Structure formats: structure tokens, C-alpha cells
TIDRENGU-213555 format. One line per field, with one value per residue (C-alpha): z, x, y. Coordinates in nm, 4 decimals. Each point is the difference from the previous one (the first is absolute). Example, Ala and Ser with C-alpha at 12.3 -4.5 7.8 and 13.67 -1.06 7.14 Angstrom:
zz: (0.7800,-0.0660) .
xx: (1.2300,0.1370) .
yy: (-0.4500,0.3440) .
***
This chain:
zz: (1.8268,-0.0773,-0.2126,0.0203,-0.0353,0.3162,-0.0474,0.2516,-0.0578,-0.3837,0.0711,-0.1208,0.1760,-0.1451,0.2838,0.0669,0.2412,0.1086,0.2491,-0.1478,-0.2589,-0.3117,-0.1408,-0.0185,-0.3429,0.0226,-0.2275,-0.3517,-0.2753,-0.3442,-0.0317,-0.2221,-0.3225,-0.2292,0.2260,-0.0226,0.2109,-0.1074,-0.1029,0.1799,0.2678,0.2724,0.3374,0.3604,0.3040,0.3121,0.3207,-0.0932,-0.3276,-0.3638,-0.1238,-0.3440,-0.0787,-0.1444,-0.3337,0.1155,-0.1289,-0.0959,-0.2570,-0.1502,0.2957,0.2530,-0.2358,-0.0239,0.3752,-0.0128,-0.2945,0.1827,0.3376,-0.1879,-0.1778,-0.3242,-0.2876,-0.0714,0.0283,-0.3428,0.0878,0.3170,-0.0666,0.1900,0.0156,0.1029,-0.3289,0.1682,0.1475,0.3057,0.3468,0.3105,0.3515,0.1112,-0.1888,0.1927,-0.1931,-0.1828,-0.1362,-0.0283,-0.1458,-0.0501,-0.1574,-0.1675,0.2013,0.3406,0.0950,0.1056,-0.0633,0.3703,-0.0589,-0.2042,0.1370,0.0358,0.1718,0.2583,0.0345,-0.0603,-0.0648,-0.3326,-0.1648,-0.2809,-0.1404,-0.1268,-0.3756,0.0652,0.1122,-0.1354,-0.2010,-0.1437,-0.3033,0.0410,-0.2377,0.1119,0.0887,-0.2904,-0.3553,-0.3462,-0.2669,-0.3315,-0.3540,-0.0867,0.3752,0.1208,0.3478,0.0712,-0.1961,-0.0262,0.1544,0.3809,0.1655,0.3571,0.1510,0.2471,0.1245,-0.2327,-0.3004,-0.2121,-0.0595,-0.1226,0.1572,-0.1119,-0.1823,0.1270,0.1711,-0.0739,-0.0047,-0.0260,0.3740,-0.0006,-0.2842,0.1841,0.2784,-0.2567,-0.1623,0.3227,0.1285,-0.3187,0.0126,-0.3288,0.0250,-0.0102,-0.1428,-0.3358,-0.0755,0.1640,-0.2689,0.0414,-0.2208,-0.1441,-0.0362,-0.3190,0.2261,0.3487,0.0838,0.0697,0.2272,0.3929,0.1397,0.3374,0.0952,-0.0667,0.0870,0.0667,0.1508,0.0560,0.0978,-0.1874,0.2957,0.0888,-0.0402,-0.1352,-0.1595,0.2940,0.2355,-0.1987,0.0680,-0.1825,0.0356,0.1030,-0.1852,-0.2171,-0.2084,-0.1655,-0.2688,-0.3766,-0.3092,0.0489,-0.2876,0.0185,-0.1078,0.3448,0.1933,-0.2166,0.0404,0.1365,0.1041,-0.1804,0.0674,-0.2233,0.2219,-0.0867,0.0724,0.2119,-0.2508,-0.1742,-0.2295,0.0511,-0.0088,-0.2585,-0.3505,0.1128,-0.2138,0.0863,-0.1088,0.1066,0.3150,0.3519,0.1697,0.3125,0.2340,0.2327,0.3349,0.3391,-0.1356,-0.1587,-0.3370,0.0188,-0.2542,-0.1017,0.0379,-0.3259,0.1694,-0.2356,-0.2047,-0.3569,-0.2881,0.2021,0.2661,-0.2563,-0.1905,0.3064,0.0346,-0.3625,0.0223,0.3209,-0.1689,-0.3157,-0.1738,-0.2271,0.0181,0.1666,-0.2367,0.2453,0.3607,0.0838,0.3484,0.1950,-0.0041,-0.3569,0.0462,0.2958,0.3772,0.1897,0.3549,0.3252,0.0585,-0.2111,0.0283,-0.2112,-0.0333,-0.1478,-0.2315,-0.1727,-0.2376,-0.2417,-0.2374,0.0259,0.2997,-0.0110,0.2533,0.1183,0.3630,-0.1139,-0.0649,0.2453,0.1803,0.3266,0.1577,0.0223,0.1046,0.0385,-0.1751,0.0312,-0.3208,-0.0925,-0.2472,-0.2623,-0.0268,-0.0784,-0.2403,-0.3156,-0.2800,-0.2965,-0.2536,-0.1071,-0.3082,-0.0218,-0.1439,-0.0921,-0.0086,0.0749,-0.1038,0.2666,-0.0645,0.3236,0.0461,0.2310,0.1634,0.1790,0.3248,0.2441,0.3175,0.3256,0.3517,0.1718,0.3058,0.2924,-0.0991,-0.3697,-0.2367,-0.2031,-0.2780,-0.1024,-0.2675,-0.2379,-0.3472,0.0204,-0.2144,-0.1347,0.1273,-0.0685,0.2421,-0.1117,0.1655,0.3540,0.1090,0.3460,-0.0503,0.2265,-0.1894) .
xx: (-0.8760,-0.0171,0.2609,0.0413,0.2194,0.0836,0.1735,0.2044,0.2119,0.0248,0.1060,-0.2399,-0.0241,-0.1768,-0.1860,-0.1646,-0.2668,0.0606,0.2710,0.3262,0.2059,0.1124,0.2122,0.0306,-0.0254,0.2404,-0.0345,0.1735,0.0605,0.1592,0.2844,0.2748,0.0756,-0.2612,-0.2389,-0.3667,-0.2974,0.0283,0.3671,0.3282,0.2485,-0.1817,0.0708,-0.1618,-0.0316,0.1459,0.1250,-0.0772,0.2119,-0.0686,0.2080,0.0318,-0.0355,0.2968,-0.0624,0.1380,-0.2813,-0.1952,-0.2802,-0.3315,-0.1877,0.1582,-0.0966,-0.3432,-0.0408,0.1289,-0.2190,-0.3080,0.1062,0.0395,-0.3501,0.1579,-0.0696,0.1865,0.3919,0.1489,0.3600,0.2267,0.2969,0.3297,0.3441,-0.1288,-0.1768,-0.1719,0.3241,0.1740,-0.1802,0.1668,-0.0312,-0.0803,-0.0617,-0.2844,-0.0785,0.1796,-0.1011,-0.3570,-0.1822,-0.3885,-0.2320,-0.1700,-0.3338,0.1082,-0.1845,0.3151,0.3773,0.0228,-0.1965,0.2823,0.2906,0.3234,0.3388,-0.1226,0.0397,0.3425,0.1377,0.2052,0.3387,-0.1337,0.0847,-0.2292,0.0910,-0.2305,-0.3144,-0.2976,-0.2924,-0.3527,-0.1727,-0.3869,-0.2496,-0.1816,-0.3847,-0.0725,0.0942,-0.0657,-0.0758,-0.1762,0.0908,0.1866,0.0803,0.3335,0.1551,-0.2108,-0.3212,-0.2480,-0.2841,0.0092,0.0142,0.0153,0.1542,-0.2288,-0.0783,0.2888,-0.1976,0.0592,-0.3343,-0.1273,-0.1368,-0.3538,0.0098,-0.3114,0.0781,0.3763,0.1788,0.3081,0.0322,-0.0009,0.2361,0.2464,0.0241,0.0683,0.2737,0.1655,-0.0063,0.1786,0.2425,-0.1273,-0.0301,-0.3157,-0.3408,-0.0693,-0.3246,-0.2421,-0.1543,-0.2866,0.0139,-0.2646,0.1769,-0.0945,-0.0914,-0.1128,-0.1121,0.3687,0.1059,0.0302,-0.1202,0.1449,-0.0746,-0.2865,-0.1167,0.3607,0.0227,0.3407,0.0854,0.3101,0.2670,-0.0255,0.3154,-0.1814,-0.3279,-0.0930,0.0040,-0.2776,-0.3778,-0.1383,-0.2819,0.2404,0.1513,-0.2406,-0.0231,-0.2694,-0.2401,0.0777,-0.1765,-0.2383,-0.2083,0.1080,0.3252,0.0200,0.0105,0.2715,0.2354,0.3428,0.2765,0.2887,0.2736,0.2442,0.2862,0.2697,0.2814,0.2893,0.1991,-0.1104,0.1489,-0.0850,0.1474,0.0067,-0.0261,-0.0608,-0.1940,-0.1285,0.3392,0.2395,0.0446,0.1423,-0.0092,-0.1985,-0.0588,-0.3198,0.1103,-0.1618,-0.3027,0.2176,0.1653,0.3740,0.2721,0.3223,0.3530,0.2016,0.3305,0.0725,-0.2948,0.0324,-0.1722,-0.0234,-0.2064,-0.2024,-0.0631,-0.1683,-0.2424,-0.0770,-0.1054,-0.1896,-0.1946,-0.0516,0.1976,0.2376,0.3789,0.1818,0.1461,0.1684,0.0563,0.0498,0.1020,0.0016,-0.3851,-0.0397,-0.3928,-0.0040,0.0992,-0.2359,-0.1322,-0.0609,0.2028,0.2909,-0.0487,0.2865,0.3477,0.2995,-0.2490,0.1919,-0.2007,0.1271,-0.2868,-0.1809,-0.2062,-0.3759,-0.0045,0.2176,-0.0544,0.1897,0.3062,0.2764,-0.0259,0.0856,-0.3463,-0.2873,0.0863,0.3536,0.1860,0.2101,-0.1643,-0.1862,-0.2876,0.2226,0.1642,-0.3100,0.0424,-0.2310,-0.1380,0.0016,-0.1577,-0.1119,-0.1010,-0.3454,-0.0519,-0.3450,-0.3548,-0.3047,-0.3568,-0.2650,-0.3555,-0.2210,-0.3591,-0.2039,-0.3188,-0.2522,-0.0888,-0.2845,0.0392,-0.0371,-0.0189,0.3658,0.1233,0.0987,0.2631,-0.0368,-0.1796,-0.2393,-0.0505,0.3753,0.0055,0.2596,0.0119,0.0515,0.2624,0.0157,0.2805,0.3112,0.2034,-0.1551,-0.1823,0.1124,0.0894,0.0568,0.3716,0.2475,0.3124) .
yy: (-2.4501,0.3784,0.1676,0.3906,0.2919,0.2444,0.3261,0.1505,0.3080,-0.0643,-0.3725,-0.2437,-0.3398,-0.3046,-0.1740,-0.3328,-0.0676,0.3866,-0.1249,-0.1066,0.1986,-0.1953,0.2824,0.3364,0.1988,0.2600,0.3044,-0.0592,0.2532,0.0263,0.2593,0.0697,0.1964,-0.0429,-0.1793,0.0439,-0.0982,-0.3674,-0.0460,0.0868,-0.1146,-0.1998,0.1511,-0.1117,0.1977,-0.1491,0.1388,0.3461,-0.0159,-0.0903,-0.2630,-0.1980,-0.3632,-0.2020,-0.1792,-0.3367,-0.2643,0.2934,-0.0871,0.0472,-0.1606,0.2414,0.2823,-0.0980,0.0065,0.3829,0.0990,-0.1348,0.1641,0.3344,-0.0429,-0.0209,-0.2261,-0.3278,-0.0333,0.0394,-0.0309,-0.0469,0.2190,-0.0555,0.1622,0.3420,0.0691,0.2966,0.1319,-0.0982,0.0695,0.1163,-0.0908,-0.3427,-0.3031,-0.1689,-0.3166,-0.2656,-0.3600,0.0918,-0.2946,0.0583,-0.2415,0.3101,-0.0412,0.1722,0.3233,0.1709,-0.0311,-0.0527,-0.3224,-0.1550,-0.1893,0.2116,0.0317,0.2244,0.3545,0.1367,-0.3379,0.0007,0.0452,0.2099,0.3477,0.2528,-0.1138,-0.3057,0.2167,-0.1576,0.1681,-0.0628,0.0857,-0.0576,0.0859,0.2982,-0.0450,0.2319,-0.0166,0.1799,-0.2699,-0.0332,0.0168,0.3133,0.0569,0.1402,0.0164,0.3134,-0.0469,-0.2884,-0.1501,-0.0054,-0.3520,-0.1052,-0.3101,-0.1594,-0.3650,-0.1124,0.1245,0.3301,0.1867,0.3261,0.3148,0.0823,0.3465,0.1530,0.3394,-0.0483,0.3376,0.1944,-0.0293,-0.3728,-0.0139,0.2099,-0.2348,-0.2752,0.2008,0.0837,-0.3605,-0.1132,0.3007,0.1059,0.3805,0.1981,-0.1444,0.1544,-0.1962,-0.2396,-0.1893,-0.2333,-0.3058,-0.2303,-0.3513,-0.2064,-0.2835,0.1179,-0.3667,-0.0992,0.2785,-0.0558,0.3393,0.0575,0.3640,0.2250,0.3665,0.0896,0.3523,0.1603,0.3437,-0.0236,0.0249,-0.3779,-0.2206,-0.2997,-0.0911,-0.2101,0.3022,0.1657,-0.0357,-0.2935,-0.2356,-0.2671,-0.2732,-0.2284,-0.1698,0.2068,-0.1120,0.0018,-0.0449,0.3102,0.1132,0.3570,0.1436,0.1976,-0.3185,-0.1480,0.2912,-0.0726,0.2631,0.1206,0.2392,0.1945,0.1477,0.2497,-0.2516,0.0369,0.1925,0.3030,0.2597,0.3790,0.3482,0.2704,-0.1332,-0.3558,-0.2484,-0.3438,-0.1442,0.2902,0.2137,0.0078,-0.3489,-0.0255,-0.2791,-0.0866,-0.1057,0.0161,0.1822,0.2798,0.0668,0.0807,0.0424,-0.1943,0.1712,-0.0132,-0.1527,-0.2808,0.0490,-0.1456,-0.1734,-0.3363,0.1820,0.1685,-0.3263,-0.1478,0.3039,-0.0137,-0.3785,0.0550,0.2558,-0.1861,0.2833,-0.2080,0.0521,0.2740,0.2841,0.2477,0.0083,0.3868,0.1105,0.3395,0.0540,0.0044,0.0062,0.2395,-0.0485,-0.2143,0.0781,-0.2118,-0.3157,-0.1727,-0.3450,-0.1858,0.0838,-0.1979,-0.2187,-0.2859,-0.2056,-0.2542,0.1159,-0.3489,0.0579,0.0371,0.2823,0.2797,-0.1271,-0.3347,0.1800,0.0797,0.3348,0.1731,-0.0531,0.1824,0.3685,-0.0717,0.2729,0.3269,0.1486,0.3108,0.0287,0.1496,-0.3293,-0.2183,-0.2606,0.0004,-0.2145,0.2342,-0.2290,-0.3570,-0.1108,-0.1427,-0.3576,0.0417,0.1984,-0.1809,0.0631,-0.1001,-0.0483,0.0095,-0.1082,0.1941,-0.1213,0.2294,-0.1316,0.0741,0.2235,-0.1895,0.0956,0.0198,-0.1384,0.2219,0.2270,-0.0063,0.2394,-0.2194,0.2804,-0.0354,-0.2742,-0.0332,-0.1339,-0.3755,-0.1627,-0.3543,-0.2372,0.1903,-0.2152,-0.3493,-0.2918,-0.1011,-0.3415,-0.1397,-0.0852,0.1846,0.0903) .
***
């Protein structure tokens, strides 16, 4: 028998012997507060409306199917009880029971569209590993060795011709602000690395590294004799939070958040030391000393992203704190919340080894004469284990 996929008006149908429809794969998305491309409240599109999924029986097998359908990495968690906020409109599915191997959520048994006794306080969600991660010794959420998840294995991206445009796409995909550097790394033991992508060429405007021109998924050869062939890609992004303004330093300034490809400020309604402490921690700047208000570091311009921020002080990111939602405020730029100063826990001295590399002919769209100094493995030795 023949198995295929037919697409008609944005609805995919799994077909058997090119005649009978087994099930339709309706559009699916992740929504809600703090949702990302691979985490959020699960919603399906049916009868011209987006609706949620009730969490009765919702588990990791169900989440795994959603993650696969959205081309994300493996399911890490199956949140219940509207963790990503209560949806609105219909609740389309309930009692979803997947084995975890289905191609689409519609291939799993469920109670039928609209058949439930749930409220939106029971909306189901998923947290999937993204298909991309930054890892290695010394890595942070927004800096490290670039790895891609493919065929159930994490692997690296070859660093030949890797540049700031490529790094910018990774930073955008991870919601990590702007690319600051695109280091090319030489691992201490290239023989254990799975190389998935090579000859990556991005314009810098793509939303995902997989949208860029590449030579396709490997695996590509390892254990080359020349450093050039051992290079793997890394990124250093600005991060989702920055401190800027007149008189600002690395650990003091006006707080700005990167969201939806734009930097925006934080309104000072309720801004206090608990909120400032989270920013200090996020920037690795020690403890908060002051949390001044009323545009101490000068008024910003453009968007105001956050208002009514309420942190306990223990969160690892400002976006994990309660707030009014992105862009929901009645503030002006004279009311922006600021982090005046954090203590610094320590200063580090870094020794970098530099290797001189040969020039080689570039692939289409890259300038081969542009070679950067080549750094030893700042971000450690890869392994193939998802985390």
C-alpha cells in the first residue's frame, strides 16, 4: 500500500492507496502568554475557529505528537491547568489519548470536536525542546555552540563560512536579541561530533536556521586533518534583556526587553527591588542595589513592552514574572522602570588561543576573503544527548 500526504486549503490529509482518507490533520498552533514557537497553549483550527484542548488525560505522549507535528524537538513537559493562560472561544478536544507515535493530533483517539464538560482553566499545553539549542561548557541561554536536533540526535553546524547573518537567525529563533558575535570553534575531539548542517548561508532575516540555504542535512564527514574542516558554529547574542541609556554600564541602566524583533522598555508601575533582582540575575550582574523610577537613565523611544511587572525575585528571567502582557499599558516613556545598579560577583580573565587558517573558495552568496580568527572550544565538547 502507498502512504502519502495531500494538502487542500491548508488542511493536510493522510491518504492510503490514494483513495480513502484516514484522518485530517487540522492546523495546530501554540498560543498564550509567554508562548514560543515550541511551547504554549495547544489550539486547533476547526469549523473556521481556533479552539483549545482540555487537559483531561493530557500527558507526555499527547505532547510528543504536538511537538512532532510542529517540527519541534522532543516533548519535555505536558502542562495542564492553563499554564499559558486561559484561552477563549470553543474547547474543541477532550480526552485525547495518543500513543506518542502518531503523525498528527487528529490521529489520536479523542471525545470528538466540541464534546466536553471543561472550562478554559483546564486548557492543555506543551513544552517541546526547540530544534536548536546553545550548549557547551560556559554556554548560557543566549550564547554557546549551535546544535540542531534531527533524526532524534543533536548535532552541530559546520562553521565554515559561518557569519553574523547566520548567527542573527539563531538569536532570533531563540528570542535572544541581536547577534553580537559568530565564533567558529574548534572542538578538542572532533571525532565524536555529529555534523548535521554545512555551508549555511542566511540573509539574516529568516525566522529559523532551517529556512536558510544549506547543503542539506548530513551527516557530514568528521575527523578531517585541517582545522578549517573541524570548525563548528557558535553564537553570542545580546540576550532578551539589556541595560542602556545615558550613563549606563553593563550592570546599570534603563531596562529594555527584546520581543517580536524589537527592543522596548518597561513601565515603572510597581517596579521594585524584587523585579530588579531578576534582571541582575539574568544579566549575571549580582544582586540589585537600586531600582529607580521615572526615567533615571533617560527616556526611551519606540515600544513599551511591559507594565505592572511583579516578580518574587527568584525567577530566572523577567518574562517569567507576572506582568500585564506584551504591549498592554497606559504609560509614557517618562515612567520607564530602571535597574540602577547591581553588584558584580566576580571578574574573569580569559585566555584565548588563535589559529591561523587557510583561505578557501566560498559557496554561493558568501565572501571567501572574509576569514575570522579561530577560537578554541570556549563552549566545550558536544555530545548527542538531548537535554
